[in-house]
C-alpha positions in Angstrom: 16.5 27.0 -37.5 15.4 29.8 -39.9 14.2 32.7 -37.8 11.6 33.5 -40.6 9.9 30.1 -40.0 7.5 29.8 -37.1 4.9 27.6 -35.7 1.3 28.7 -35.9 0.5 27.1 -32.5 2.0 24.9 -29.8 0.2 23.0 -27.2 2.2 21.4 -24.3 0.6 18.7 -22.1 2.5 17.5 -19.0 2.0 13.8 -19.1 4.3 12.9 -16.2 6.0 15.0 -13.5 7.1 14.8 -9.9 4.0 16.5 -8.6 0.3 16.5 -9.3 -2.4 19.1 -8.6 -4.8 19.0 -5.7 -7.5 16.4 -6.2 -5.8 15.3 -9.4 -6.6 11.8 -10.8 -3.2 11.5 -12.3 -0.1 9.6 -11.2 3.1 11.4 -10.2 6.6 10.0 -10.7 10.1 11.2 -10.4 10.7 12.2 -14.0 9.1 14.2 -16.7 7.3 13.6 -20.0 5.7 16.2 -22.2 3.5 16.0 -25.2 4.0 18.8 -27.8 1.3 19.3 -30.4 2.9 21.7 -32.9 1.3 23.1 -36.1 2.8 24.9 -39.1 0.8 25.8 -42.2 -2.0 23.3 -41.3 0.6 20.5 -40.9 1.1 19.1 -37.4 3.5 16.9 -35.5 2.9 15.3 -32.1 6.2 15.1 -30.3 6.8 13.1 -27.0 9.6 14.6 -25.1 11.0 12.1 -22.6 9.1 9.2 -21.0 9.8 9.5 -17.2 10.8 6.2 -15.5 7.5 4.4 -15.1 5.8 3.4 -18.4 2.7 2.0 -16.6 2.1 5.3 -14.8 2.8 7.3 -18.0 0.4 5.2 -20.1 -2.3 5.4 -17.4 -2.0 9.2 -17.4 -2.2 9.3 -21.2 -5.4 7.2 -21.0 -6.9 9.5 -18.4 -6.0 12.6 -20.5 -7.4 11.1 -23.8 -3.9 10.9 -25.4 -3.6 7.7 -27.4 0.0 6.5 -27.9 -0.7 6.0 -31.6 -0.9 9.8 -32.1 2.8 10.2 -31.3 4.9 11.0 -34.4 8.3 11.7 -32.9 10.1 11.1 -29.6 12.8 13.4 -28.3 15.0 12.2 -25.5 16.7 15.1 -23.7 19.5 13.1 -22.0 20.4 9.6 -20.8 19.0 9.6 -17.3 16.7 6.8 -16.2 14.0 9.3 -15.1 13.7 10.5 -18.7 14.3 7.2 -20.6 13.1 4.2 -18.6 10.4 2.3 -20.3 11.0 3.9 -23.7 10.8 0.4 -25.3 7.4 -0.1 -23.7 6.2 3.2 -25.0 7.4 2.4 -28.5 5.5 -0.9 -28.4 2.4 0.9 -27.2 2.6 3.2 -30.2 2.4 0.1 -32.3 4.1 0.9 -35.6 7.5 0.9 -37.2 9.9 3.7 -38.2 9.2 6.1 -35.3 11.9 8.8 -35.2 13.7 8.8 -31.8 16.0 11.8 -31.5 18.8 12.0 -29.0 22.5 12.7 -28.6 25.1 10.1 -29.9 26.4 9.5 -26.4 22.9 8.6 -25.0 23.8 4.9 -24.4 27.0 5.5 -22.5 27.7 4.4 -18.9 26.6 7.2 -16.6 26.9 6.6 -12.8 27.1 8.1 -9.4 29.2 6.8 -6.4 27.4 8.6 -3.6 25.9 7.1 -1.5 26.8 4.0 -3.5 27.8 3.0 -7.0 24.8 3.1 -9.2 24.2 3.5 -13.0 21.7 6.2 -13.7 21.7 6.3 -17.4 19.7 4.3 -20.0 18.9 0.8 -18.6 19.5 -2.5 -20.5 15.7 -2.9 -21.2 16.0 0.3 -23.3 19.2 -0.6 -25.1 19.7 0.5 -28.7 18.8 -2.9 -30.2 15.6 -3.2 -28.1 14.5 0.3 -29.2 15.0 -0.5 -32.8 13.2 -3.8 -32.4 10.3 -1.9 -31.0 10.0 0.3 -34.0 12.5 3.2 -33.4 14.6 4.8 -36.1 17.4 6.5 -34.1 18.5 10.0 -35.1 21.6 10.5 -33.0 23.1 13.9 -33.5 25.2 16.5 -31.7 23.7 19.2 -34.1 20.3 20.9 -33.9 17.6 19.0 -35.9 14.5 20.6 -37.3 11.3 18.7 -36.5 9.0 21.2 -38.2 9.5 24.7 -39.5 9.7 26.7 -36.3 10.6 23.8 -34.0 14.1 22.3 -33.5 16.2 20.5 -31.0 19.1 22.6 -29.7 21.8 20.1 -30.2 24.8 20.3 -27.8 24.6 23.5 -25.7 27.8 25.6 -25.2 28.7 26.1 -21.5 29.5 29.8 -21.2 28.2 30.9 -17.8 30.5 30.9 -14.8 27.8 29.9 -12.2 26.0 27.0 -13.9 27.0 23.4 -13.5 25.6 19.9 -14.2 24.0 19.9 -10.7 25.0 16.3 -9.7 28.3 14.5 -9.4 28.2 12.1 -12.4 30.9 9.9 -13.9 31.6 7.8 -16.9 34.4 5.6 -18.2 36.4 6.4 -21.3 39.3 4.3 -22.6 39.3 2.3 -19.3 39.5 5.5 -17.1 36.9 6.9 -14.8 36.2 10.6 -15.6 33.7 13.3 -14.8 30.6 13.2 -16.9 29.6 16.8 -17.9 26.4 15.6 -19.6 27.2 16.7 -23.2 24.0 14.9 -24.3 21.7 17.4 -22.5 19.5 18.9 -25.3 16.3 20.8 -25.3 13.7 22.0 -27.8 13.3 25.5 -29.2 10.1 26.7 -30.7 9.6 30.0 -32.7 5.9 30.8 -32.4 4.2 33.2 -34.7 3.5 36.6 -33.1 4.8 35.3 -29.8 8.5 34.7 -29.9 10.7 31.9 -28.6 9.5 29.1 -26.3 12.0 26.7 -24.8 11.2 23.2 -23.5 13.8 21.5 -21.3 14.2 18.1 -19.6 16.7 18.8 -16.8 18.9 21.7 -18.0 22.1 20.0 -17.0 23.7 22.4 -19.5 22.4 25.3 -17.5 19.1 27.0 -18.2 20.7 30.3 -18.9 23.2 28.6 -21.3 20.2 26.9 -23.0 18.2 30.0 -23.3 21.0 32.0 -24.8 21.9 29.2 -27.2 18.3 29.0 -28.3 18.3 32.7 -29.1 21.5 32.3 -31.1 20.1 29.2 -32.9 16.8 30.7 -33.9 17.8 34.4 -34.3 14.8 35.2 -32.0 15.5 37.3 -28.9 12.0 37.6 -27.5 11.3 34.7 -25.1 7.7 33.9 -24.6 8.4 31.2 -22.1 10.4 28.3 -20.7 8.9 25.0 -19.5 10.7 22.0 -17.9 13.2 21.1 -15.3 16.1 23.4 -14.2 18.0 21.1 -12.0 18.5 23.5 -9.2 17.3 21.1 -6.5 20.7 20.9 -4.8 22.1 24.3 -6.0 23.4 26.9 -3.6 21.2 29.9 -3.0 23.8 32.0 -4.7 23.5 30.0 -7.9 19.7 30.1 -7.7 19.7 33.9 -7.4 22.2 34.3 -10.2 20.1 32.0 -12.5 16.9 33.9 -11.6 18.5 37.3 -12.2 19.9 36.2 -15.5 16.5 34.9 -16.7 14.9 38.2 -15.6 17.6 40.1 -17.5 16.8 38.1 -20.6 13.1 39.3 -20.2 11.6 35.8 -20.1 7.9 36.3 -20.1 6.6 33.1 -18.5 8.3 30.3 -16.6 6.8 26.9 -15.8 9.4 24.9 -13.9 9.3 21.7 -12.0 10.7 18.1 -11.8 14.4 18.7 -10.7 14.0 22.5 -10.2 13.6 22.3 -6.4 11.4 24.2 -4.0 13.9 26.9 -3.1 14.4 27.7 -6.8 10.7 27.7 -7.5 10.2 30.1 -4.6 12.9 32.4 -5.9 11.4 32.3 -9.4 8.0 33.1 -8.0 9.4 36.1 -6.1 10.9 37.4 -9.3 8.3 36.5 -11.9 5.2 36.7 -9.7 2.1 35.4 -11.6 4.2 34.7 -14.7 5.8 31.8 -12.8 3.9 28.5 -12.4 5.2 25.3 -10.7 5.0 22.4 -13.1 2.4 19.6 -12.3 1.2 16.5 -14.1 -1.9 17.4 -16.2 -0.8 21.0 -16.9 -1.8 22.2 -20.4 -0.1 25.2 -22.0 -1.4 26.6 -25.3 0.7 29.1 -27.1 
């Protein structure tokens, strides 16, 4: 992404998340779905990032928030897991038109499973198989490389794993050439926005690539060092306190201005982030709206 290009504005609405605010009318679910309304030179794109795991709950929240599915221009899927992809076919049908760009990594449809406490596939489910998505109106843009959605807004593509303390965060496996092997989640992608007069804003799904790795990669990708904020899941829910502290310290060293973290971040990590960033930290909740 050309560092000289920037968005004029970015509005992020949390359509689905694990938690909801006090007295909220919205439905929570284990998963995440964000609506990004991005504008550049009076041209806008409405991007749906992930769809959670319950399309009925997601569509109900959209109805309550006054977000018609037909407004969605592009869908970005951050990685294969069911709590980000389940019901994508139903969401495409609710949009009600053909040729909807769906952006993801080429390995998005692979077998992805856990064995503890039992064997269970946790990747894209059969009802959201490639053929069903295409039948529902999707055009699949499957790429390992960054992809510009609008001048100033791009996917990250595959994220290099450079830190010595970050990890996938869950014991995942796949099968290649008939052999079971560790799945390092190469399909974990995020979004990077360069916002005029503000700086860089990073939007994540689960951060299986490591939120520090993602942040540094976004800086390299955009050429922008100033980080206005990060929103999404950090997948520190089962992380050691040592990793949580190292992650928080690294983000502070990068001078991240605002952090809005939820979904798979975990309470201990949220508490540590709050202790470090004070009022510049906010736990993510369904119905949150951030305007940058």
